[in-house]
All heavy atoms as an XYZ file, in Angstrom:
952
protein
N      93.809      7.239     60.189
C      93.579      8.358     59.296
C      94.248      8.142     57.941
O      93.700      8.536     56.920
C      94.088      9.648     59.929
C      93.263     10.094     61.118
C      93.806     11.355     61.768
O      94.671     12.017     61.183
O      93.346     11.669     62.866
N      95.418      7.510     57.946
C      96.103      7.260     56.682
C      95.297      6.296     55.815
O      95.236      6.463     54.598
C      97.504      6.702     56.929
C      98.461      7.715     57.510
C      99.821      7.087     57.757
C     100.757      8.074     58.425
N     102.074      7.452     58.715
N      94.688      5.310     56.455
C      93.881      4.349     55.707
C      92.681      5.036     55.064
O      92.340      4.755     53.914
C      93.428      3.212     56.616
N      92.064      5.943     55.798
C      90.905      6.669     55.267
C      91.339      7.573     54.115
O      90.654      7.648     53.083
C      90.198      7.475     56.373
C      89.115      8.365     55.799
C      89.619      6.535     57.417
N      92.473      8.237     54.256
C      92.982      9.089     53.180
C      93.275      8.254     51.932
O      92.959      8.670     50.811
C      94.240      9.823     53.636
N      93.837      7.075     52.115
C      94.096      6.174     50.991
C      92.787      5.730     50.346
O      92.689      5.640     49.111
C      94.901      4.965     51.449
S      96.622      5.309     51.829
N      91.774      5.448     51.169
C      90.473      5.027     50.660
C      89.873      6.128     49.785
O      89.349      5.857     48.699
C      89.544      4.692     51.827
C      88.269      4.020     51.425
C      88.220      2.649     51.244
C      87.107      4.756     51.241
C      87.038      2.016     50.872
C      85.927      4.140     50.877
C      85.892      2.764     50.694
N      89.970      7.362     50.238
C      89.450      8.495     49.460
C      90.231      8.631     48.147
O      89.648      8.879     47.085
C      89.503      9.801     50.287
C      89.210     11.013     49.426
C      88.534      9.722     51.459
N      91.542      8.434     48.203
C      92.358      8.496     46.990
C      91.948      7.409     45.996
O      91.843      7.663     44.794
C      93.840      8.370     47.348
C      94.829      8.501     46.202
C      94.701      9.866     45.525
C      96.248      8.302     46.720
N      91.695      6.206     46.483
C      91.228      5.126     45.615
C      89.892      5.502     44.972
O      89.679      5.253     43.781
C      91.091      3.821     46.403
N      89.017      6.108     45.759
C      87.717      6.547     45.225
C      87.919      7.580     44.113
O      87.277      7.494     43.061
C      86.860      7.135     46.342
C      85.634      7.822     45.857
N      84.553      7.143     45.348
C      85.336      9.142     45.755
C      83.627      8.016     44.963
N      84.083      9.230     45.200
N      88.807      8.534     44.330
C      89.055      9.557     43.307
C      89.597      8.935     42.025
O      89.205      9.333     40.917
C      90.016     10.619     43.844
C      89.459     11.495     44.961
C      90.549     12.412     45.516
C      88.271     12.310     44.481
N      90.473      7.952     42.155
C      90.979      7.257     40.969
C      89.850      6.535     40.238
O      89.814      6.528     39.008
C      92.079      6.263     41.349
C      93.433      6.875     41.466
N      94.156      7.329     40.381
C      94.207      7.106     42.548
C      95.310      7.809     40.785
N      95.364      7.686     42.108
N      88.928      5.928     40.985
C      87.827      5.220     40.332
C      86.893      6.188     39.617
O      86.392      5.881     38.533
C      87.059      4.355     41.331
O      86.287      5.133     42.200
N      86.681      7.362     40.176
C      85.853      8.382     39.522
C      86.533      8.856     38.242
O      85.898      8.973     37.182
C      85.572      9.567     40.476
C      84.961     10.739     39.738
C      84.675      9.123     41.618
N      87.835      9.105     38.332
C      88.594      9.538     37.157
C      88.554      8.461     36.073
O      88.392      8.758     34.891
C      90.033      9.831     37.549
C      90.897     10.343     36.421
C      92.309     10.653     36.884
O      92.688     10.388     38.017
N      93.092     11.217     35.995
N      88.666      7.202     36.474
C      88.620      6.098     35.521
C      87.259      6.013     34.845
O      87.174      5.787     33.632
C      88.945      4.784     36.228
N      86.210      6.192     35.609
C      84.858      6.129     35.054
C      84.649      7.232     34.030
O      84.075      7.005     32.960
C      83.815      6.234     36.184
O      84.038      5.158     37.099
C      82.403      6.157     35.649
N      85.140      8.417     34.325
C      85.022      9.529     33.365
C      85.803      9.232     32.087
O      85.313      9.475     30.982
C      85.502     10.824     33.996
C      84.544     11.359     35.020
C      85.030     12.663     35.613
N      84.054     13.130     36.589
C      84.340     13.966     37.563
N      85.560     14.436     37.713
N      83.404     14.343     38.413
N      87.020      8.718     32.244
C      87.830      8.376     31.073
C      87.161      7.274     30.259
O      87.177      7.307     29.023
C      89.231      7.943     31.511
N      86.541      6.314     30.940
C      85.851      5.221     30.244
C      84.691      5.760     29.422
O      84.484      5.345     28.276
C      85.366      4.189     31.268
C      84.707      3.011     30.656
N      83.359      2.776     30.786
C      85.191      2.008     29.892
C      83.053      1.681     30.133
N      84.141      1.190     29.589
N      83.943      6.686     29.987
C      82.816      7.270     29.243
C      83.306      8.017     28.014
O      82.705      7.932     26.946
C      82.012      8.209     30.148
C      81.147      7.478     31.145
C      80.365      8.452     32.001
C      79.542      7.694     33.033
N      78.800      8.595     33.912
N      84.413      8.769     28.162
C      84.966      9.497     27.017
C      85.504      8.531     25.966
O      85.358      8.760     24.776
C      86.097     10.427     27.468
C      85.632     11.646     28.202
C      86.822     12.509     28.587
C      86.416     13.690     29.425
N      87.594     14.485     29.844
N      86.133      7.465     26.428
C      86.752      6.507     25.501
C      85.728      5.777     24.668
O      85.992      5.439     23.516
C      87.610      5.510     26.277
N      84.568      5.512     25.238
C      83.579      4.664     24.560
C      82.337      5.416     24.092
O      81.333      4.787     23.772
C      83.154      3.509     25.494
O      82.627      4.062     26.701
C      84.322      2.601     25.801
N      82.386      6.732     24.028
C      81.193      7.468     23.623
C      80.830      7.220     22.164
O      79.681      7.295     21.784
C      81.331      8.956     23.907
C      82.341      9.681     23.073
C      82.403     11.150     23.448
C      83.485     11.844     22.655
N      83.641     13.217     23.069
N      81.817      6.887     21.338
C      81.555      6.519     19.946
C      81.724      5.013     19.832
O      82.821      4.489     20.020
C      82.538      7.236     19.022
C      82.308      6.917     17.558
O      81.311      6.237     17.238
O      83.133      7.346     16.729
N      80.648      4.301     19.552
C      80.666      2.839     19.523
C      81.603      2.268     18.461
O      82.096      1.158     18.589
C      79.257      2.287     19.305
C      78.351      2.514     20.478
C      76.965      1.952     20.246
O      76.781      1.174     19.300
O      76.070      2.295     21.023
N      81.845      3.015     17.389
C      82.660      2.500     16.291
C      84.145      2.762     16.483
O      84.974      2.061     15.913
C      82.199      3.101     14.968
C      80.792      2.680     14.597
C      80.357      3.276     13.295
C      78.923      2.849     12.999
N      78.415      3.416     11.776
N      84.492      3.768     17.251
C      85.902      4.108     17.441
C      86.145      4.427     18.912
O      85.429      5.214     19.514
C      86.271      5.316     16.575
C      87.740      5.609     16.577
C      88.092      6.706     15.588
O      87.502      6.742     14.492
O      88.935      7.530     15.942
N      87.163      3.803     19.473
C      87.500      3.990     20.877
C      88.717      4.903     20.965
O      89.694      4.713     20.244
C      87.789      2.630     21.555
C      88.283      2.816     22.968
C      86.533      1.771     21.542
N      88.654      5.886     21.841
C      89.773      6.804     22.059
C      90.829      6.086     22.900
O      90.652      5.887     24.103
C      89.265      8.062     22.765
C      90.337      9.119     22.950
O      91.534      8.778     22.933
O      89.962     10.290     23.127
N      91.925      5.700     22.273
C      92.952      4.897     22.943
C      93.622      5.636     24.101
O      94.002      5.018     25.100
C      94.007      4.428     21.931
C      93.455      3.493     20.873
C      92.853      2.225     21.459
O      93.362      1.658     22.411
N      91.763      1.767     20.864
N      93.776      6.937     23.998
C      94.380      7.707     25.100
C      93.484      7.682     26.337
O      93.961      7.557     27.458
C      94.666      9.155     24.675
C      95.864      9.298     23.750
C      97.139      8.713     24.349
O      97.474      9.023     25.517
O      97.810      7.939     23.649
N      92.184      7.770     26.111
C      91.245      7.696     27.231
C      91.222      6.281     27.824
O      91.066      6.112     29.030
C      89.836      8.134     26.805
C      89.716      9.605     26.483
C      90.022     10.531     27.657
O      89.750     10.175     28.821
O      90.544     11.634     27.409
N      91.382      5.271     26.976
C      91.467      3.897     27.471
C      92.687      3.757     28.385
O      92.603      3.153     29.456
C      91.529      2.873     26.315
C      91.881      1.486     26.824
C      90.208      2.836     25.572
N      93.809      4.323     27.986
C      95.030      4.268     28.811
C      94.801      4.956     30.155
O      95.209      4.446     31.198
C      96.202      4.924     28.087
C      96.732      4.107     26.938
C      97.859      4.835     26.243
C      98.268      4.111     24.972
N      99.314      4.845     24.231
N      94.145      6.116     30.130
C      93.834      6.821     31.379
C      92.919      5.975     32.261
O      93.107      5.890     33.470
C      93.152      8.165     31.087
C      94.045      9.224     30.510
C      93.236     10.489     30.234
C      94.009     11.495     29.427
N      93.190     12.679     29.103
N      91.933      5.379     31.620
C      90.973      4.535     32.328
C      91.685      3.369     33.004
O      91.503      3.109     34.202
C      89.929      4.034     31.340
S      88.708      2.926     32.023
N      92.514      2.668     32.249
C      93.252      1.528     32.790
C      94.157      1.946     33.937
O      94.182      1.305     34.994
C      94.093      0.869     31.699
C      93.336      0.075     30.663
C      94.278     -0.382     29.562
C      92.667     -1.117     31.301
N      94.901      3.021     33.731
C      95.819      3.491     34.765
C      95.062      3.823     36.050
O      95.484      3.443     37.148
C      96.593      4.716     34.275
C      97.429      5.341     35.338
N      98.609      4.787     35.779
C      97.238      6.452     36.075
C      99.110      5.535     36.743
N      98.301      6.559     36.939
N      93.944      4.502     35.913
C      93.201      4.924     37.102
C      92.552      3.743     37.826
O      92.585      3.675     39.058
C      92.143      5.962     36.719
O      92.773      7.141     36.273
N      91.963      2.794     37.078
C      91.387      1.616     37.731
C      92.469      0.777     38.405
O      92.284      0.274     39.508
C      90.600      0.752     36.741
C      89.188      1.212     36.501
C      88.688      1.306     35.215
C      88.344      1.540     37.560
C      87.381      1.715     34.986
C      87.035      1.952     37.338
C      86.563      2.034     36.049
N      93.621      0.638     37.745
C      94.720     -0.120     38.335
C      95.264      0.584     39.572
O      95.597     -0.073     40.569
C      95.829     -0.343     37.306
C      95.433     -1.316     36.220
C      96.428     -1.365     35.082
O      97.204     -0.442     34.866
N      96.402     -2.458     34.333
N      95.364      1.902     39.528
C      95.832      2.654     40.695
C      94.862      2.475     41.861
O      95.290      2.255     43.006
C      95.986      4.134     40.344
N      93.570      2.550     41.581
C      92.568      2.363     42.636
C      92.684      0.971     43.247
O      92.668      0.817     44.472
C      91.156      2.581     42.072
N      92.834     -0.049     42.400
C      92.977     -1.417     42.902
C      94.234     -1.560     43.748
O      94.216     -2.201     44.807
C      93.007     -2.407     41.738
N      95.319     -0.960     43.299
C      96.571     -1.026     44.053
C      96.482     -0.344     45.406
O      97.003     -0.848     46.412
N      95.814      0.784     45.444
C      95.639      1.505     46.711
C      94.776      0.686     47.667
O      95.085      0.578     48.860
C      95.028      2.901     46.457
C      96.044      3.790     45.728
C      94.597      3.552     47.778
C      95.449      5.061     45.166
N      93.708      0.092     47.143
C      92.847     -0.742     47.991
C      93.614     -1.948     48.531
O      93.450     -2.324     49.698
C      91.611     -1.179     47.212
C      90.638     -0.049     46.872
C      89.624     -0.504     45.831
C      89.947      0.478     48.112
N      94.453     -2.530     47.700
C      95.271     -3.655     48.161
C      96.260     -3.197     49.238
O      96.491     -3.895     50.217
C      96.015     -4.294     46.993
C      96.795     -5.520     47.391
C      97.330     -6.282     46.201
O      97.371     -5.737     45.086
O      97.709     -7.444     46.402
N      96.817     -2.014     49.056
C      97.731     -1.450     50.056
C      97.020     -1.260     51.393
O      97.562     -1.615     52.446
C      98.294     -0.116     49.561
C      99.054      0.635     50.593
N     100.333      0.286     50.977
C      98.724      1.710     51.348
C     100.750      1.120     51.916
N      99.791      1.983     52.155
N      95.827     -0.732     51.346
C      95.060     -0.545     52.584
C      94.831     -1.895     53.256
O      95.059     -2.058     54.459
C      93.700      0.141     52.314
C      93.895      1.554     51.780
C      92.858      0.175     53.588
C      92.619      2.177     51.230
N      94.390     -2.869     52.455
C      94.064     -4.188     52.985
C      95.285     -4.875     53.604
O      95.193     -5.467     54.682
C      93.488     -5.056     51.865
C      93.058     -6.433     52.298
C      92.538     -7.260     51.132
O      92.645     -6.838     49.967
O      92.024     -8.341     51.419
N      96.428     -4.785     52.930
C      97.603     -5.534     53.370
C      98.551     -4.773     54.281
O      99.259     -5.385     55.079
C      98.385     -6.035     52.157
C      97.599     -7.016     51.344
O      96.746     -7.731     51.863
N      97.833     -7.053     50.050
N      98.584     -3.451     54.152
C      99.562     -2.664     54.910
C      98.944     -1.798     56.013
O      99.554     -1.616     57.056
C     100.362     -1.755     53.959
C     101.095     -2.506     52.872
C     102.168     -3.421     53.421
O     102.888     -3.061     54.343
N     102.258     -4.625     52.878
N      97.780     -1.249     55.758
C      97.189     -0.311     56.724
C      96.294     -1.003     57.750
O      96.371     -0.718     58.932
C      96.407      0.782     55.997
C      97.273      1.693     55.177
C      98.056      2.594     56.070
N      99.119      3.252     55.318
C     100.235      3.656     55.867
N     100.452      3.483     57.154
N     101.162      4.238     55.161
N      95.411     -1.871     57.296
C      94.455     -2.539     58.195
C      95.164     -3.267     59.334
O      94.766     -3.133     60.493
C      93.521     -3.493     57.412
C      92.638     -2.711     56.448
C      92.679     -4.345     58.349
C      91.623     -1.801     57.099
N      96.218     -4.038     59.061
C      96.880     -4.748     60.165
C      97.469     -3.827     61.240
O      97.668     -4.247     62.375
C      97.995     -5.540     59.465
C      97.548     -5.676     58.060
C      96.775     -4.429     57.768
N      97.721     -2.575     60.889
C      98.323     -1.634     61.842
C      97.291     -0.888     62.680
O      97.653     -0.153     63.586
C      99.199     -0.630     61.091
C     100.399     -1.273     60.439
C     101.210     -0.260     59.682
C     102.384     -0.932     58.983
N     103.169      0.021     58.200
N      96.008     -1.063     62.357
C      94.956     -0.365     63.101
C      94.572     -1.211     64.315
O      94.125     -2.340     64.171
C      93.724     -0.101     62.222
C      94.102      0.808     61.050
C      92.600      0.530     63.040
C      92.987      1.010     60.048
N      94.757     -0.638     65.498
C      94.459     -1.370     66.732
C      93.304     -0.762     67.514
O      93.049     -1.136     68.638
C      95.718     -1.421     67.612
C      96.872     -2.077     66.920
N      96.897     -3.415     66.614
C      98.026     -1.559     66.437
C      98.029     -3.710     65.995
N      98.729     -2.600     65.866
N      92.619      0.169     66.885
C      91.451      0.791     67.500
C      90.224      0.438     66.662
O      90.371     -0.031     65.532
C      91.618      2.327     67.552
O      91.784      2.811     66.219
C      92.815      2.721     68.402
N      89.025      0.645     67.185
C      87.830      0.374     66.363
C      87.897      1.156     65.053
O      88.337      2.307     65.026
C      86.679      0.866     67.239
C      87.206      0.825     68.626
C      88.678      1.122     68.519
N      87.498      0.523     63.962
C      87.591      1.178     62.664
C      86.232      1.193     61.975
O      85.339      0.422     62.301
C      88.634      0.517     61.779
C      88.399     -0.936     61.492
C      89.533     -1.464     60.602
N      89.275     -2.818     60.219
C      89.860     -3.876     60.733
N      90.754     -3.730     61.678
N      89.561     -5.074     60.307
N      86.136      2.067     61.000
C      84.894      2.229     60.238
C      84.602      0.961     59.440
O      85.510      0.215     59.075
C      85.018      3.426     59.299
N      83.331      0.730     59.142
C      82.915     -0.454     58.379
C      83.500     -0.478     56.970
O      83.643     -1.539     56.373
C      81.393     -0.535     58.303
C      80.794     -0.941     59.624
O      81.448     -1.548     60.456
N      79.538     -0.581     59.817
N      83.810      0.699     56.410
C      84.344      0.723     55.050
C      85.815      0.313     54.994
O      86.397      0.243     53.928
C      84.126      2.082     54.383
C      84.693      3.239     55.172
O      85.205      3.009     56.276
O      84.607      4.375     54.677
N      86.405      0.003     56.138
C      87.771     -0.510     56.162
C      87.785     -2.000     56.497
O      88.762     -2.525     57.010
C      88.627      0.283     57.153
C      88.863      1.743     56.763
C      89.685      2.452     57.821
C      89.520      1.850     55.407
N      86.718     -2.682     56.158
C      86.602     -4.115     56.336
C      87.395     -4.814     55.231
O      87.315     -4.443     54.065
C      85.112     -4.471     56.255
C      84.845     -5.938     56.316
O      85.351     -6.704     55.513
N      84.013     -6.320     57.266
N      88.154     -5.843     55.574
C      89.002     -6.539     54.593
C      88.207     -7.114     53.431
O      88.640     -7.044     52.275
C      89.795     -7.649     55.269
O      90.751     -7.100     56.132
N      87.034     -7.687     53.705
C      86.216     -8.260     52.617
C      85.696     -7.173     51.688
O      85.649     -7.362     50.471
C      85.065     -9.077     53.190
C      85.501    -10.404     53.759
C      84.318    -11.232     54.180
C      84.801    -12.564     54.732
N      83.694    -13.431     55.106
N      85.300     -6.050     52.251
C      84.825     -4.943     51.423
C      85.954     -4.424     50.543
O      85.769     -4.186     49.352
C      84.261     -3.809     52.283
C      83.841     -2.562     51.517
C      82.680     -2.872     50.579
C      83.484     -1.448     52.466
N      87.139     -4.266     51.119
C      88.275     -3.787     50.340
C      88.627     -4.764     49.223
O      88.919     -4.359     48.097
C      89.481     -3.554     51.249
C      89.332     -2.401     52.246
C      90.466     -2.415     53.244
C      89.256     -1.069     51.520
N      88.581     -6.060     49.526
C      88.862     -7.077     48.503
C      87.815     -7.032     47.396
O      88.142     -7.147     46.206
C      88.914     -8.457     49.145
N      86.543     -6.841     47.775
C      85.472     -6.748     46.788
C      85.684     -5.535     45.879
O      85.605     -5.648     44.651
C      84.111     -6.630     47.468
C      82.961     -6.502     46.487
S      81.406     -5.983     47.222
C      81.736     -4.278     47.581
N      85.978     -4.399     46.463
C      86.193     -3.190     45.674
C      87.394     -3.332     44.744
O      87.364     -2.884     43.595
C      86.365     -1.982     46.595
C      85.122     -1.568     47.383
C      85.472     -0.485     48.394
C      84.017     -1.109     46.446
N      88.446     -3.968     45.245
C      89.635     -4.201     44.422
C      89.278     -5.074     43.215
O      89.687     -4.776     42.088
C      90.731     -4.854     45.259
C      92.011     -5.111     44.493
C      93.040     -5.783     45.371
C      92.603     -7.201     45.628
N      93.562     -8.029     46.334
N      88.509     -6.135     43.430
C      88.095     -7.007     42.328
C      87.264     -6.229     41.308
O      87.404     -6.431     40.102
C      87.293     -8.202     42.850
C      88.109     -9.208     43.609
C      89.080     -9.992     42.747
O      88.719    -10.397     41.624
O      90.211    -10.202     43.212
N      86.404     -5.345     41.786
C      85.585     -4.533     40.878
C      86.469     -3.612     40.042
O      86.257     -3.469     38.828
C      84.518     -3.734     41.655
C      83.461     -4.688     42.203
C      83.884     -2.664     40.762
C      82.480     -4.037     43.162
N      87.471     -3.009     40.652
C      88.370     -2.115     39.905
C      89.111     -2.883     38.812
O      89.229     -2.418     37.674
C      89.393     -1.453     40.844
C      88.812     -0.504     41.879
S      87.893      0.867     41.176
C      86.274      0.510     41.798
N      89.598     -4.066     39.144
C      90.311     -4.884     38.153
C      89.349     -5.333     37.051
O      89.697     -5.304     35.862
C      91.001     -6.092     38.831
C      91.596     -7.028     37.793
C      92.081     -5.615     39.800
N      88.136     -5.715     37.423
C      87.142     -6.130     36.433
C      86.804     -4.978     35.485
O      86.689     -5.178     34.270
C      85.877     -6.629     37.128
N      86.674     -3.790     36.029
C      86.353     -2.649     35.180
C      87.522     -2.305     34.251
O      87.308     -1.904     33.112
C      85.952     -1.449     36.039
C      84.589     -1.644     36.663
C      84.182     -0.484     37.552
O      84.907     -0.076     38.445
N      83.005      0.036     37.287
N      88.743     -2.483     34.730
C      89.904     -2.278     33.869
C      89.880     -3.283     32.722
O      90.119     -2.931     31.563
C      91.196     -2.405     34.673
N      89.564     -4.537     33.043
C      89.478     -5.559     31.999
C      88.341     -5.261     31.026
O      88.455     -5.532     29.829
C      89.295     -6.945     32.617
C      90.550     -7.472     33.253
C      90.377     -8.869     33.811
O      89.283     -9.261     34.207
N      91.461     -9.607     33.848
N      87.268     -4.693     31.526
C      86.157     -4.321     30.644
C      86.602     -3.248     29.653
O      86.235     -3.284     28.478
C      84.973     -3.817     31.470
C      83.758     -3.483     30.648
C      82.601     -2.962     31.483
O      82.670     -3.002     32.714
O      81.621     -2.510     30.872
N      87.416     -2.311     30.111
C      87.952     -1.277     29.207
C      88.789     -1.914     28.101
O      88.692     -1.531     26.938
C      88.814     -0.281     29.974
S      87.905      0.812     31.047
N      89.619     -2.879     28.480
C      90.443     -3.577     27.491
C      89.548     -4.315     26.496
O      89.776     -4.257     25.283
C      91.411     -4.555     28.180
C      92.431     -3.786     29.010
C      92.117     -5.435     27.151
C      93.265     -4.662     29.917
N      88.529     -4.980     27.018
C      87.595     -5.710     26.161
C      86.965     -4.764     25.135
O      86.918     -5.072     23.939
C      86.508     -6.383     27.002
C      85.417     -7.007     26.180
C      85.571     -8.272     25.637
C      84.230     -6.312     25.920
C      84.575     -8.846     24.862
C      83.240     -6.875     25.143
C      83.416     -8.137     24.617
O      82.425     -8.690     23.847
N      86.475     -3.624     25.574
C      85.811     -2.688     24.669
C      86.776     -2.127     23.635
O      86.412     -1.935     22.481
C      85.133     -1.580     25.462
C      83.919     -2.089     26.213
C      83.308     -1.060     27.138
O      83.875      0.036     27.304
O      82.244     -1.371     27.698
N      88.019     -1.876     24.050
C      89.023     -1.392     23.094
C      89.316     -2.469     22.058
O      89.433     -2.171     20.857
C      90.298     -0.996     23.828
N      89.416     -3.706     22.489
C      89.667     -4.819     21.559
C      88.473     -5.057     20.642
O      88.645     -5.385     19.464
C      90.006     -6.088     22.335
S      91.631     -6.025     23.113
N      87.291     -4.894     21.167
C      86.075     -5.051     20.366
C      86.063     -4.033     19.226
O      85.752     -4.367     18.084
C      84.842     -4.889     21.254
C      83.488     -5.176     20.646
C      83.389     -6.645     20.240
C      82.385     -4.847     21.646
N      86.447     -2.805     19.536
C      86.476     -1.759     18.514
C      87.574     -2.012     17.478
O      87.424     -1.630     16.320
C      86.693     -0.398     19.170
N      88.637     -2.682     17.897
C      89.744     -2.985     16.974
C      89.500     -4.255     16.166
O      90.351     -4.672     15.396
C      91.056     -3.139     17.758
C      91.631     -1.860     18.259
C      92.966     -2.150     18.917
C      93.680     -0.884     19.288
N      95.004     -1.163     19.844
N      88.362     -4.888     16.381
C      88.003     -6.116     15.666
C      89.007     -7.245     15.952
O      89.479     -7.936     15.056
C      87.915     -5.866     14.159
C      87.034     -4.711     13.757
C      85.611     -5.147     13.643
C      84.793     -4.066     12.974
N      83.856     -3.418     13.797
N      89.319     -7.430     17.229
C      90.214     -8.501     17.656
C      89.503     -9.839     17.482
O      88.270     -9.913     17.467
C      90.628     -8.263     19.136
C      91.395     -9.425     19.711
C      91.452     -6.992     19.243
N      90.288    -10.905     17.376
C      89.722    -12.246     17.158
C      88.684    -12.596     18.229
O      88.858    -12.275     19.396
C      90.833    -13.288     17.197
C      91.809    -13.188     16.065
C      92.882    -14.252     16.208
C      93.920    -14.108     15.116
N      94.985    -15.118     15.251
N      87.621    -13.278     17.814
C      86.570    -13.666     18.762
C      87.082    -14.487     19.946
O      86.594    -14.325     21.060
C      85.593    -14.479     17.909
C      85.783    -13.958     16.528
C      87.244    -13.617     16.429
N      88.059    -15.341     19.733
C      88.591    -16.155     20.831
C      89.256    -15.272     21.891
O      89.111    -15.520     23.094
C      89.585    -17.185     20.300
N      89.951    -14.251     21.450
C      90.587    -13.317     22.387
C      89.530    -12.529     23.143
O      89.639    -12.344     24.361
C      91.532    -12.359     21.635
O      92.497    -13.136     20.911
C      92.239    -11.409     22.582
N      88.505    -12.088     22.427
C      87.411    -11.362     23.072
C      86.716    -12.241     24.111
O      86.384    -11.774     25.203
C      86.391    -10.882     22.034
C      86.832     -9.729     21.139
C      85.792     -9.494     20.054
C      87.072     -8.478     21.949
N      86.520    -13.506     23.765
C      85.864    -14.432     24.694
C      86.704    -14.615     25.952
O      86.168    -14.629     27.066
C      85.616    -15.772     24.018
N      88.017    -14.728     25.801
C      88.908    -14.887     26.957
C      88.877    -13.641     27.844
O      88.827    -13.747     29.077
C      90.327    -15.175     26.491
N      88.874    -12.486     27.208
C      88.790    -11.240     27.980
C      87.459    -11.135     28.715
O      87.415    -10.755     29.886
C      88.971    -10.027     27.063
C      90.382     -9.748     26.574
C      90.357     -8.699     25.462
C      91.253     -9.283     27.721
N      86.382    -11.464     28.028
C      85.054    -11.397     28.648
C      84.950    -12.374     29.816
O      84.394    -12.041     30.865
C      83.972    -11.701     27.609
N      85.496    -13.567     29.635
C      85.469    -14.563     30.701
C      86.262    -14.083     31.916
O      85.797    -14.198     33.057
C      86.024    -15.902     30.201
C      86.033    -16.963     31.258
C      84.854    -17.594     31.626
C      87.204    -17.317     31.901
C      84.845    -18.573     32.620
C      87.211    -18.289     32.888
C      86.035    -18.919     33.253
N      87.443    -13.521     31.681
C      88.255    -13.005     32.788
C      87.561    -11.872     33.519
O      87.581    -11.803     34.753
N      86.921    -11.016     32.769
C      86.180     -9.897     33.349
C      85.008    -10.415     34.185
O      84.805     -9.988     35.328
C      85.697     -8.991     32.230
S      84.832     -7.517     32.772
N      84.258    -11.349     33.630
C      83.114    -11.921     34.353
C      83.574    -12.624     35.630
O      82.919    -12.525     36.666
C      82.364    -12.896     33.453
N      84.704    -13.314     35.555
C      85.228    -14.014     36.732
C      85.568    -13.027     37.847
O      85.288    -13.281     39.017
C      86.443    -14.862     36.346
C      86.826    -15.854     37.425
C      87.895    -16.828     36.982
N      89.159    -16.117     36.851
C      89.947    -16.175     35.779
N      89.618    -16.910     34.758
N      91.071    -15.508     35.742
N      86.148    -11.885     37.485
C      86.469    -10.866     38.495
C      85.188    -10.313     39.131
O      85.139    -10.103     40.340
C      87.283     -9.726     37.873
C      88.705    -10.103     37.556
C      89.475    -10.330     38.823
C      90.913    -10.680     38.552
N      91.624    -11.037     39.772
N      84.170    -10.068     38.310
C      82.904     -9.589     38.867
C      82.267    -10.648     39.769
O      81.694    -10.323     40.807
C      81.927     -9.168     37.760
C      82.173     -7.786     37.221
C      82.481     -7.585     35.883
C      82.096     -6.671     38.042
C      82.701     -6.312     35.380
C      82.319     -5.387     37.556
C      82.623     -5.208     36.213
N      82.381    -11.914     39.400
C      81.855    -12.994     40.246
C      82.623    -13.072     41.568
O      82.021    -13.302     42.623
C      81.922    -14.338     39.511
C      80.938    -14.456     38.365
S      79.209    -14.259     38.862
C      78.994    -15.679     39.892
N      83.940    -12.885     41.514
C      84.737    -12.859     42.750
C      84.259    -11.730     43.664
O      84.135    -11.916     44.877
C      86.223    -12.669     42.439
C      86.856    -13.876     41.807
O      86.296    -14.969     41.808
N      88.038    -13.690     41.231
N      83.991    -10.577     43.084
C      83.503     -9.449     43.866
C      82.156     -9.779     44.496
O      81.923     -9.464     45.667
C      83.377     -8.202     42.977
N      81.296    -10.438     43.747
C      79.992    -10.839     44.273
C      80.161    -11.808     45.444
O      79.465    -11.701     46.456
C      79.145    -11.481     43.177
C      77.752    -11.922     43.568
C      76.905    -10.732     44.034
C      77.074    -12.643     42.406
N      81.085    -12.740     45.329
C      81.348    -13.684     46.421
C      81.829    -12.966     47.677
O      81.415    -13.305     48.781
C      82.361    -14.736     45.976
C      81.800    -15.738     44.991
C      82.836    -16.712     44.500
O      83.897    -16.877     45.133
O      82.585    -17.338     43.449
N      82.688    -11.958     47.511
C      83.131    -11.182     48.672
C      81.952    -10.453     49.320
O      81.886    -10.330     50.535
C      84.209    -10.170     48.290
C      85.587    -10.745     48.130
C      86.250    -10.695     46.931
C      86.239    -11.335     49.211
C      87.522    -11.219     46.781
C      87.508    -11.873     49.078
C      88.152    -11.797     47.864
O      89.394    -12.325     47.729
N      81.025     -9.973     48.479
C      79.897     -9.235     49.046
C      78.921    -10.141     49.784
O      78.245     -9.716     50.714
C      79.166     -8.454     47.953
O      78.419     -9.321     47.139
N      78.848    -11.391     49.369
C      77.934    -12.341     50.014
C      78.536    -13.033     51.223
O      77.802    -13.579     52.040
C      77.491    -13.421     49.003
C      76.577    -12.857     47.949
O      75.881    -11.876     48.172
N      76.590    -13.464     46.776
N      79.839    -13.064     51.292
C      80.450    -13.847     52.351
C      81.158    -13.039     53.344
O      81.503    -13.191     54.405
């Protein structure tokens, strides 16, 4: 039950992050930095909770468990949360006119996280 409660909490953080991301990026020319901070915090919190479930809660479950508490699924979701956090950083940097090399590095890191998530979903 604790693992399921943690899973729901991670979901709520991801919803909150998505809302903050939409508010932060609604104006293409100017990004709301406070909303970016909320977005980052919430995506990072969701990723941390998912990692906690994967590493601390799952090993303690000795009865049949729901499919949404599968280690690969949790790892995939965690990678998606981190990738979305990096996407928020990328968009904030894009609005600040950061150097193209920095933007490219951020985009590459973000894409790599999404690819990792895809690998978890396929394997």
